[in-house]
TIBAMI-629708 format. One line per 8 residues: for each residue x, y, z of C-alpha. Coordinates in pm, whole numbers, always signed. Each point is the difference from the previous one (the first is absolute). Layout:
N
X Y Z  ...
//
This chain:
979
+3751 -5894 +285  -315 -205 -19  +97 -157 -326  +337 -99 +136  -152 -171 +303  -248 -200 -209  +256 -135 -247  +0 -384 -4
+326 -185 +61  +57 -140 -348  +312 -202 -68  +234 +206 -216  +45 -283 -250  -370 +28 -87  +13 +379 -54  +1 +130 -359
+343 +92 -126  +95 +360 -60  +36 +116 -361  +333 -92 -154  +234 +301 -20  +213 +79 -303  +318 -93 +182  -137 -343 +101
-24 -114 -361  +376 -38 +3  +21 -167 +338  +76 -347 -135  +258 +136 -236  +174 +183 +284  -5 -309 +218  +162 -201 -277
+265 +267 -44  +77 +1 +369  +24 -377 +8  +235 +6 -298  +253 +211 +188  -49 -202 +316  -137 +273 +220  -245 -37 +284
-261 +256 +85  +169 +114 +318  +358 +26 -133  +171 +331 -72  +302 +93 -208  +158 +219 +264  +14 -34 +378  +86 +293 +222
+185 -193 +270  +126 +226 +275  +242 -139 +257  +231 +138 +265  +309 -20 -219  -158 +104 -330  -323 +188 -44  +40 +59 -372
-245 -146 -245  +127 -342 -114  -96 -101 -349  -81 -371 +10  +54 -247 -280  -265 -31 -261  -26 -207 -315  -63 +228 -300
-316 -54 -196  +198 -28 -326  +286 -223 +99  +279 -117 -223  -97 -283 -224  -373 +49 +41  -199 +19 -320  -191 +309 -92
-365 -98 +10  -314 +208 -4  -184 +241 -222  +282 +251 -18  +245 -245 -154  -270 -126 -235  -74 +356 -110  +365 +68 -71
+48 -325 -190  -305 +64 -217  +128 +347 -79  +296 -159 -175  +267 +174 +204  +351 -137 +35  +7 +42 +375  +166 -308 +155
-170 -209 +260  +63 +61 +366  +225 -300 +43  +208 +108 -295  +15 +355 +132  +117 -109 +342  +285 -219 -119  +311 +215 -30
+224 -61 -296  +275 +221 +131  +119 +32 +357  +242 +240 +161  +141 +24 +346  -218 +302 +71  -333 -160 -100  -40 -336 +174
-329 -182 -60  -143 +286 -214  -86 +18 -364  +210 +176 -265  -233 +130 -268  +47 -80 -364  -122 +303 -193  -70 -210 -310
-319 -133 +156  -172 +320 +94  +30 +374 -39  +150 +161 +307  -242 +285 -47  -237 -170 +243  -117 +19 +359  -26 -380 +37
+228 -284 +88  +133 -208 -285  -311 -221 +10  -210 +302 -104  -252 -61 +282  +155 +99 +332  +25 +378 +17  +302 +178 +143
-105 +162 +328  +340 +130 +104  +355 +21 -133  +333 -4 +183  +324 +92 -174  +366 -31 +92  +339 +47 -162  +279 -254 -14
+273 +201 +173  +305 -210 +87  +118 +200 +299  +99 -108 +349  -365 -32 +111  -102 -204 -304  -29 -329 +186  -190 +156 +288
-252 +157 -237  -36 -328 -187  -73 -184 +325  -257 +262 +101  -177 -28 -334  -9 -379 +12  -144 +1 +351  -248 +278 -73
-131 -154 -321  -21 -341 +165  -215 +148 +277  -218 +174 -256  -67 -335 -163  -77 -154 +337  -255 +278 +48  -174 -119 -318
+128 +255 -251  +120 -123 -339  +323 +135 -148  +151 +11 -347  +341 +152 -74  +128 +175 -311  +373 -51 -58  +212 +311 -43
+75 -108 -358  -363 +73 -84  +11 +356 +140  +66 +307 -211  +336 +84 +158  +101 -361 +73  +51 +77 +370  -336 -19 +178
-184 -310 +124  -377 +22 +39  -199 -219 +240  -368 -8 -92  -249 -80 +277  -351 -141 -31  -250 -40 +285  -230 -302 -56
-361 -9 +112  +67 -172 +332  +252 +267 +102  -235 +279 -102  -298 -127 +200  +216 -61 +307  +146 +350 +9  -327 +160 -104
-131 -131 +330  +310 +118 +188  -27 +350 -150  -378 +10 +50  -63 +81 -367  -365 +64 -84  -145 -184 -301  -343 +1 -173
-286 -202 +149  -301 +156 -174  -75 +257 -264  -105 +336 +139  -380 +24 -10  -28 +358 +126  -127 +224 -282  +230 +281 -107
-71 +351 +120  -223 +233 -200  +179 +154 -293  +122 +355 +35  -183 +243 -232  +338 +151 -87  +135 -332 -130  -85 +94 -357
+209 +316 +35  +288 -196 +150  -9 -268 -271  +308 +138 -184  +199 -46 +322  -104 -364 +47  +191 -311 -101  -166 -311 -148
-182 -216 +255  +230 -295 -70  +302 +212 +94  -157 +160 +307  -144 -326 +138  +199 -294 -140  -170 -247 +237  -357 -45 +130
-81 +114 +351  -11 -279 +258  -70 -53 +364  +318 -140 +151  +122 -193 +303  +344 -99 +134  +136 -308 -175  +8 -333 +183
+146 -321 -143  -263 -211 +173  -288 +191 -159  +106 +22 -364  -345 -97 -128  -132 +327 +146  +195 +214 -244  -61 +76 -366
+297 -196 -131  -67 -33 -371  +364 -32 -102  +287 -70 +237  +248 +166 -234  -180 +337 +14  -167 -14 +343  +293 +184 +159
+101 +309 -195  +367 +48 -92  +34 +271 +266  -129 -243 +264  +239 -268 -126  +310 +218 +14  -105 +125 +345  -19 -359 +126
+335 -94 -152  +162 +312 +144  -137 -97 +342  +180 -334 -27  +321 +154 -135  +25 +249 +288  -21 -281 +258  +182 -289 -159
+324 -95 +187  +330 -52 -178  +231 -122 +276  +174 +96 +320  +289 +244 +12  +189 +115 +309  -236 -202 +217  -310 +183 -127
-272 -130 -227  -10 +197 -324  -308 +34 -217  -175 +220 -251  +63 +113 -356  +75 +354 +119  +317 -112 +176  +104 -203 -302
-41 +307 -218  +197 +215 +243  +295 -241 +20  +11 -51 -378  -111 -363 -7  -277 +105 -239  +6 +314 -209  -376 +47 -41
-340 -143 +99  -314 +115 -178  -334 -115 -145  -51 +26 -374  -223 +250 -169  -309 -164 -149  -28 -8 -374  -321 -199 -38
-287 -138 +202  -6 -363 +112  -342 -108 -115  -57 -358 -112  -52 +117 -357  +334 +178 +1  +211 -304 +96  -43 -140 -348
+161 +314 -139  +287 +30 +246  +267 +21 -267  -198 +247 -208  -86 +225 +293  +353 -8 +132  +94 +252 -265  -227 +277 +135
+168 +298 +163  -137 +285 +210  +6 +233 -301  -176 -237 -242  -314 -207 +22  +1 -380 +3  -44 -168 -338  -284 -214 +129
-313 +170 +137  -33 -270 +269  +315 +125 +170  -53 +309 +215  +320 +187 +70  -60 +190 +326  +329 +186 -23  -92 +113 -352
-339 +117 +127  +162 +197 +282  +246 +155 -240  -261 +100 -257  -274 +118 +235  +197 +131 +297  +372 +53 -55  -11 +233 -301
-12 +376 +47  -262 +40 -272  -243 -173 +239  +54 +264 +269  -368 +101 -5  -122 -357 +56  -81 -162 +332  +238 -260 +139
-78 -375 -29  +41 -52 +376  -137 -355 +7  +243 -107 -270  +288 +176 +179  -94 -181 +321  -25 -333 -182  +338 +44 -169
+209 +173 +268  -187 -74 +323  -200 +210 +242  +291 +202 +140  +88 +157 -334  -367 +18 -95  -87 +206 +309  +286 +242 -78
-130 +70 -350  -355 +27 +134  +117 +262 +251  +210 +186 -256  -290 +6 -247  -244 +122 +264  +245 +266 +118  +39 +120 -360
-377 +15 -48  -40 +210 +314  +284 +228 -111  -209 +98 -301  -242 +195 +223  +282 +167 +195  +179 +87 -325  -312 +163 -148
-60 +212 +312  +369 +93 +20  +1 +101 -366  -308 +219 +57  +176 +171 +294  +308 +57 -215  -209 +145 -283  -170 +230 +250
+341 +136 +98  +95 +34 -367  -316 +189 -99  +12 +232 +303  +370 +78 -35  -70 +343 -150  -234 +85 +287  +258 -64 +271
+53 +333 +173  +326 -108 +170  +180 -82 -323  -143 +316 -162  +154 +217 +272  +332 -186 -20  +14 +43 -379  -115 +362 +4
+306 +227 -57  -163 +266 +217  -35 -241 +294  +228 -301 -31  +254 +199 -202  +34 +255 +278  +34 -247 +288  +367 -68 +80
+57 -339 +162  +276 -81 +246  +284 -223 -131  -60 -375 +15  +356 -81 +108  +273 +171 +197  +253 +240 -154  -4 -136 -358
-369 +43 -86  -142 +336 -107  -326 +180 +62  -268 -100 -246  -340 +119 -117  -312 -201 +79  -130 -4 -358  +291 -226 -104
-209 -288 +146  -302 +89 -212  -24 -321 -205  +68 -236 +291  -273 +174 +205  -245 -48 -288  +82 -370 -26  -33 -45 +376
-366 +100 -32  -60 -319 -202  +40 -201 +321  -53 +256 +276  -364 +106 -32  -339 -62 +159  -34 -332 -183  +302 -127 +196
-207 -7 +318  -288 -178 -170  +231 -258 -156  +177 -72 +329  -336 -72 +169  -118 -202 -299  +312 -223 +6  -49 -64 +371
-345 -141 -81  +116 -171 -321  +262 -205 +179  -265 -128 +241  -232 -96 -286  +289 -177 -170  +91 -207 +305  -360 -86 +91
-106 -96 -351  +317 -207 -33  -104 -197 +308  -328 -81 -176  +179 -94 -320  +241 -215 +197  -287 -176 +180  -159 -84 -337
+329 -139 -129  +44 -206 +318  -331 -168 -71  +50 -44 -374  +351 -139 +49  -88 -237 +288  +189 +195 +266  -282 +62 +249
+120 -244 +265  +360 +47 -101  +232 +81 +286  +346 +54 -139  +128 -292 -200  +187 -272 +186  +310 +94 -192  -33 +344 +157
-81 -113 +355  +233 -298 +21  +354 +40 +124  +250 +128 -252  +267 -255 -93  +267 +258 +92  -155 +35 +345  -2 -376 +53
+358 -33 -118  +147 +282 +213  -196 -60 +321  +153 -301 +173  -198 +27 +326  -352 -143 +25  -304 +40 +219  -354 -134 +11
-261 +189 -196  -290 +71 +242  -254 -42 -282  +124 -311 -183  +181 -148 +305  +290 -86 -231  +366 +90 +21  +108 +275 -237
+308 +223 -33  +7 +343 +157  +232 +299 +30  +93 +93 +359  -118 +338 +124  +356 +120 +61  +97 -80 -360  -312 +175 -127
+79 +310 +207  +356 +20 -131  -114 -44 -360  -273 +263 +36  +248 +247 +152  +239 -48 -292  -288 +28 -247  -143 +312 +162
+341 +165 +17  +61 -74 -368  -337 +143 -105  +57 +308 +217  +343 +49 -155  -140 -10 -354  -286 +234 +85  +257 +238 +150
+201 -35 -320  -305 +114 -199  -47 +301 +228  +369 +80 -37  -30 -15 -379  -303 +230 +14  +199 +247 +213  +278 -21 -259
-251 +94 -271  -119 +292 +215  +361 +115 +39  +31 -26 -379  -305 +225 -35  +149 +257 +237  +348 -14 -151  -89 +27 -370
-274 +261 +24  +249 +287 -1  +179 -156 -296  -325 -24 -198  -93 +357 +90  +337 +133 -115  -2 -213 -315  -345 +116 -111
+82 +361 +78  +321 +7 -204  -84 -237 -289  -168 +178 -289  -123 -323 -167  -216 -79 +306  -165 +342 +13  -298 -94 -225
-104 -281 +237  +98 +171 +323  -364 +73 +76  -91 -369 -18  +321 -164 +120  +65 +186 +322  +292 -89 +229  -251 -158 +240
-150 -220 -271  +338 -98 -146  +121 -99 +346  -320 -197 +68  +10 -192 -332  +366 -99 +23  -35 -92 +368  -306 -216 -82
+190 -185 -275  +297 -53 +231  -234 -124 +272  -162 -247 -243  +340 -148 -93  +88 -42 +368  -339 -166 +62  +63 -258 -274
+351 -80 +129  -115 -41 +360  -293 -217 -114  +233 -236 -184  +226 -38 +303  -272 -26 +264  -193 -276 -180  +292 -234 +54
+48 +115 +360  -371 -46 +81  +1 -358 -129  +321 -75 +191  -124 +129 +336  -339 -173 -47  +181 -330 -66  +211 +63 +308
-311 +34 +217  -102 -355 -105  -378 +57 -21  -203 -305 +98  -247 -18 -289  -15 +128 -358  -267 +249 +103  +220 +143 +275
+288 +26 -247  -206 +191 -256  -154 +230 +261  +335 +89 +158  +164 +63 -335  -300 +206 -110  +15 +227 +304  +377 +51 -31
-15 +77 -369  -302 +227 +32  +149 +195 +291  +316 +58 -198  -180 +88 -324  -235 +232 +190  +288 +201 +143  +202 -23 -322
-268 +122 -240  -199 +237 +218  +265 +171 +215  +86 +263 -262  -370 +74 -55  -55 +34 +375  +293 +243 +17  -133 +226 -275
-357 -18 +131  +54 +51 +371  +351 +134 +67  +125 +211 -289  -58 +369 +59  -147 -57 +348  +316 +68 +204  +172 +275 -199
+6 +283 +250  +9 +353 -142  +266 +232 -150  +267 +69 +255  -97 -307 +206  -6 -290 -244  +21 -360 +123  +280 -221 -127
+51 -372 -45  +316 -112 +182  +62 +372 +57  +123 +24 -360  -275 -27 -262  -296 +233 +12  -337 -175 -4  -202 +12 -320
-285 +240 -58  -317 -73 -193  -92 +187 -314  -217 +309 +66  -286 -199 -157  +52 -284 +250  +178 -338 +21  -282 -199 -161
+143 +27 -352  +331 -140 +126  -182 -291 +168  -178 -63 -329  +334 -4 -183  +153 -239 +254  -301 -233 -9  -15 -3 -381
+368 -82 -48  +14 -276 +262  -335 -157 -91  +45 +13 -378  +365 -103 +22  -86 -300 +214  -272 -112 -241  +222 +35 -306
+289 -179 +168  -232 -274 +126  -137 -70 -347  +354 -15 -140  +97 -252 +266  -314 -209 -44  -28 -8 -378  +315 +100 -185
+261 -166 +224  -165 -350 -2  -56 +24 -375  +366 +84 -64  +118 -280 +234  -223 -257 -171  +105 +117 -346  +364 -28 +95
-47 -345 +155  -190 -139 -300  +201 +164 -277  +150 -336 -102  -311 -214 +35  -225 +226 -204  +148 -135 -325  -66 -362 +94
-318 -188 -92  -259 -39 +275  +42 -377 +23  +362 +52 +112  -77 +277 +251  -203 -177 +266  -274 +147 +213  +198 -46 +318
+298 +181 -158  -219 +283 -129  -142 +56 +348  +341 -46 +158  +133 +292 -205  -275 +231 +131  +47 +234 +297  -78 -113 +355
-307 +161 +158  +116 -101 +347  -178 -50 +330  +10 +376 +63  -108 +102 -350  -355 +79 +108  +130 +177 +310  +182 +258 -214
-310 +53 -216  -211 +78 +309  +273 +224 +143  +19 +202 -321  -376 +58 -6  -25 +82 +372  +276 +261 -32  -193 +150 -292
-316 -7 +214  +188 +210 +254  +92 +260 -261  -361 +47 -112  -141 +16 +353  +260 +152 +233  +88 +301 -218  -288 +16 -245
-106 +348 +118  +316 +137 -163  -46 -179 -333  -356 -81 -116  +139 -166 -314  +173 -273 +205  -298 -242 -31  +1 +55 -377
+371 -86 -21  -63 -306 +218  -294 -106 -220  +205 +17 -319  +285 -185 +169  -230 -274 +132  -164 -58 -338  +350 -63 -131
+101 -188 +317  -275 -261 -37  +103 -79 -357  +373 +6 +80  -44 -234 +297  -222 -235 -199  +235 +7 -299  +309 -77 +203
-172 -280 +194  -135 -158 -316  +301 +39 -228  +317 +99 +188  -10 -191 +329  -11 -362 +100  -335 -111 +124  -26 +75 +375
-99 -278 +235  -370 +32 +77  -93 +109 +350  -323 +87 +178  -88 +327 +168  -338 +132 +113  +100 +366 +25  +281 +242 -69
+128 -73 +351  +188 +252 +209  -20 +252 -285  -364 +60 +95  +105 +129 +343  +272 +215 -155  -254 +156 -238  -237 +69 +291
+279 +170 +192  +100 +213 -297  -365 +96 -57  -21 +139 +354  +337 +173 -25  -98 +158 -333  -280 +199 +168  +251 +153 +242
+268 +76 -261  -242 +162 -245  -151 +213 +276  +349 +123 +93  +90 +59 -367  -308 +217 -54  +60 +183 +327  +377 +51 +9
+135 -61 -352  -260 +168 -218  -88 +368 +25  -372 -62 +39  -46 +73 +372  +195 +331 -3  -205 +113 -300  -328 -93 +172
+102 +183 +319  +89 +308 -203  -325 -27 -200  -225 -10 +307  +196 +202 +259  +255 +234 -152  -122 +100 -345  -77 +371 -40
-135 -4 -355  -360 -117 -16  -6 +1 -381  +313 -218 -28  +56 -170 +336  +326 -171 -103  +173 +310 -132  +290 +102 +221
+57 -356 +124  +358 -24 -129  +105 +322 +167  -173 -112 +321  +183 -337 +3  +348 +158 -32  +172 +161 +297  +248 +291 -14
+370 -14 +98  +238 +291 +24  +319 -83 -193  +220 +188 +248  -96 -262 +261  +176 -278 -197  +296 -148 +190  +322 -37 -198
-55 -375 -34  -325 +49 -196  +48 +334 -172  +39 -24 -380  +330 +112 -147  -170 +223 -255  -290 +248 +21  +33 +192 -327
-340 +169 +28  +45 +94 +367  -318 -167 +120  -102 +98 +354  -254 -271 +76  -75 -349 -130  -297 -232 +45  -19 -359 +121
-280 -255 +39  -128 +11 +357  -237 +186 +233  +226 +222 +215  -10 +360 +118  +198 +258 -205  +330 +148 +124  -166 +322 +122
-244 -186 +229  +59 -36 +372  -20 -379 -39  +254 +5 -279  +20 -328 -202  -229 -192 +238  -300 -196 -129  -319 +198 -57
-347 -99 +117  -82 -105 -356  +267 -271 +28  -170 -145 +307  -344 +27 -163  +126 -195 -300  +165 -261 +222  -322 -46 +198
-197 -29 -325  +241 -265 -128  -30 -212 +315  -379 +37 +1  -16 -99 -364  +207 -315 +67  -224 -106 +289  -323 +67 -190
+113 -167 -324  +133 -309 +177  -315 -46 +205  -233 +54 -295  +189 -241 -225  +41 -262 +273  -371 +14 +88  -94 -42 -365
+256 -280 -42  -129 -198 +298  -363 +57 -100  +69 -124 -355  +189 -302 +136  -292 -79 +231  -257 +39 -278  +177 -235 -244
-6 -367 +112  +321 -192 -58  -180 -300 -153  -280 +48 -259  -339 -148 +91  -12 -232 -303  +344 -138 +86  -116 -75 +355
-298 -190 -140  +221 -201 -235  +241 -86 +280  -287 -130 +215  -144 -195 -294  +335 -165 -72  +56 -93 +364  -347 -148 +19
+43 -207 -317  +344 -119 +105  -130 -121 +335  -300 -163 -164  +209 -186 -257  +251 -116 +260  -278 -120 +233  -170 -187 -284
+330 -161 -89  +60 -111 +360  -354 -135 +17  +47 -206 -318  +330 -137 +130  -165 -97 +328  -281 -175 -187  +254 -199 -200
+181 -103 +317  -328 -115 +163  -97 -196 -307  +341 -166 -7  -36 -108 +364  +256 +235 +152  -41 -49 +375  +146 +341 +76
-291 +168 -184  -322 +11 +200  -355 +113 -75  +36 +264 +272  +301 +145 -181  -204 +4 -320  -291 +179 +170  +241 +252 +157
+149 +74 -343  -347 +48 -149  -91 +229 +288  +308 +208 -63  -108 +43 -362  -345 +117 +109  +155 +245 +245  +227 +133 -275
-303 +56 -227  -183 +180 +280  +297 +225 +67
//
């Protein structure tokens, strides 16, 4: 404070100048460039003018930086000319030699000048940032579509974009026109400011963290440093046109990555108007795609880097494909690198090049693969523990007293069981279920309890450590101050088009469209009713499968009894198991059919609701789809786990569904083996079917679409045609990837107590899933438009909810579905043999029924051996007791033990979960330090820049700049340093 008070008032013109920054060395060059295109410092390329009659973004006129007739000057053209290429000059390239009615004022390309196997305009310098395609269809709407295209492309040019059209004669099938779009520097810097894109201002000076001692052991899993970190680490700041000298702009052609460029162009395309129809202003490429004006809109895959050295070899490098390296070492093919190091299954054990994925596809896709990779890594621990629990059951199978008694001819062979269906089924001996009872021990043992508790803690560790990983990625990918991208928060074009009424926004004080409350209420009622109807349809289909189980059981029992060829496997394939397997397969087919239908319904009702922003649209669609998928995939598992065998009644007083079909009973060894069967079929079937859909179907479609072009030379099959023939990833492509993984997450958490091998199956699937997803994105799909995202969004909340629900479901599975609690109660309270406490358990768990008490409805037709009594699974008094067929005290002891177990397990797991979540901070300490360091440096650099500008203004005699303003700015810098 003392030093600040004693500072002399020195005129700023006499102060020493600050060191010249790297960006300032090009200041004069930039000023000359700006003067050449006739731009002032305070002009913009786009003005968001909002008025009472039109609050849409109006794209104002702008003179392109490479106008027709202008000569190509500069180092790039000199480099190309010295390389001896035959690329024509820009003026030559922009003069069309052929014109058609459909391509006014555009250029028809002559393929004699340049190979079409290129990602550049005809001049070989301007790269293609986006491609539009359309077909010349002479139908009744031909003129209307032509007028829309002319207006739309004219407005794109007014916005500063540069267009070049390929005539249909140059296309492979002779039917498709291609409009190539290039965004010049002035357009890029304008929209970089609009989209608040962060760019480098200074190299990161924070030393890297201390190396992990295990790095040497993990070396075989690592990728080369150049692949993992393709760019240096920088401190960044939001771009501003007026402060270009602040940024590390070494080369304008490579300053904005291709993903940034296509994101900017897509932003313009989605908001560019194309006319007025039916009294409403129409705009956006999405509407033009929907009404058939254009057939496709997509950015091109990259085939080489855009370094200054590589421009001289444009024609040479144009021949490189994703499956072969560029001929010249100066040309880096990022798609080739992704294919070789990431998209091949033989690299399954390698880490993912997340920085390169983010650079090529954008942060939204990058964060998905980061999450999927982290989830797969965490599954490894769960899979190992689950495998150990399974092996424990396998090695202790011979020691299981219950299965020994069932298989013993002197015990299980002498126990006569009551028929499992009315009239048609016969009495049967308990030892016929010998093999199934032995296999049930694999999953129904003491390790089941341990694994259920372990998974409750594992899921918490997974979610908490993912938050830390996500925080690190947010910093490394410049997403710390990122609130959802403007494209996500701004009004959807569909919302603006359908909402005719307007009101003043209380925040911006500007008029904007809105949907009346009454209209919203009606739409929500229709939407809710539709969702409820489809959920009811799922429940109805599940009831139909249950009826199938009840109806065919008698048929299976009769078939296996009377068919000699099935006798050898009758011990393994019991009527219960045969019914369960066929019902599970039938249920899986129904699930797939309902999924296919509901996806279209969910999109339709979400569109009908007219969500205001893109984020609202995605969140609403996510909740609808997840709710449906949750009920669709898990309803059958919930039935087997919590309802089957619980409401059976007892012989002579069975309960019936619809007063016709007798409810199912569990196997004497319990229902857990049936839940395992159900879970395995649905989970494995879904994974197999998903991989077929994601890998084989796109490959077949692409092969079929390119079967003619594959015999043509590359210079006749252009880049834009090659990408056009690929499959469309779509705006909801990533949504389906998340949904698939979240449903799988539910299988390995909600019902994992019944199947410890579920994490192992998920691990193997995910190792394949990562490579399949990367392969299809790199080779089979068009390049998605880059988008930003700082997290996995609403999926995080869904995962948290499922993690909490999984504790409850697994506690109920252990208590009510497995046979663990009844065995423990017998062991500690009812066992009479101290040497072998579990001996006699089977006989104790089966009640006695006198066959003469059967009513005619239930009594079997045949009793060839004249049995007097039969046994059934329950705890009821025998027929000679005064409380005949009522529940015994042991039943109530077991029920109390089950409820106590649920309460204790839930509380223990929840306490551990919350303690672990509290102990693990969401943001690592080193990341917090780096964030503070970057904010400090950004403020310092910006303050120094403002101070230098103020000094220049004072020296130039600007009356608006005063010494007091200068002192205040200096004081602000000192305060920033102190803070």
